[in-house]
C-alpha positions in Angstrom: 75.1 144.0 289.2 74.0 147.0 291.4 74.1 149.3 288.3 71.7 146.9 286.5 69.5 146.8 289.6 69.3 150.6 289.8 68.4 150.8 286.1 65.7 148.2 286.3 64.2 149.8 289.4 63.6 152.9 287.5 61.5 151.1 284.9 57.7 150.9 285.1 56.4 147.9 287.1 55.0 146.3 283.9 58.5 146.3 282.3 60.0 144.9 285.5 57.5 142.0 285.4 58.2 141.4 281.7 62.0 141.2 282.5 61.4 138.9 285.5 59.3 136.6 283.3 61.9 136.4 280.6 64.6 135.7 283.2 62.5 132.9 284.8 61.8 131.4 281.4 65.5 131.4 280.4 66.5 129.8 283.6 63.8 127.1 283.1 65.2 126.4 279.6 68.8 126.3 281.0 68.1 123.9 283.8 65.7 121.8 281.8 63.5 121.3 284.9 59.8 121.1 285.1 57.7 124.1 284.1 56.7 126.1 287.2 53.0 126.5 287.9 51.3 129.8 287.3 51.1 130.2 291.1 54.9 129.7 291.4 55.7 132.2 288.7 53.3 134.7 290.2 54.9 134.3 293.6 58.4 134.8 292.1 57.3 137.9 290.3 55.6 139.3 293.3 58.8 138.8 295.3 60.8 140.6 292.6 58.4 143.4 292.7 58.7 143.6 296.4 62.5 143.9 296.0 61.9 146.7 293.6 59.9 148.6 296.2 62.7 148.6 298.8 65.2 151.4 299.2 68.0 149.0 299.5 67.9 145.8 297.5 69.2 142.6 299.1 72.9 141.9 298.9 74.3 139.1 296.9 74.5 136.8 299.9 70.8 137.4 300.7 69.8 136.7 297.1 71.9 133.5 297.1 70.1 132.4 300.3 66.7 133.1 298.8 67.6 131.1 295.7 68.9 128.2 297.8 65.6 128.2 299.8 63.5 128.2 296.7 65.5 125.4 295.1 65.1 123.3 298.2 61.3 123.9 298.1 61.2 123.0 294.5 63.6 120.1 294.3 63.8 118.9 297.9 
């Protein structure tokens, strides 16, 4: 996972955003949940871009915590 992250971080921001969008769309299709609003998608992409700007990306535990918090916001 870290190797993938290092590779993606070297990409131009536009490519990173395109990848993030595709990931979010594939997750949406997999879970069959409601389509996130444009604001929700934008916030998720901005968060991913923020991660890309850090010297050290969050660890797996931190990512799981973020995902859990976002799922709780979305699904209650």
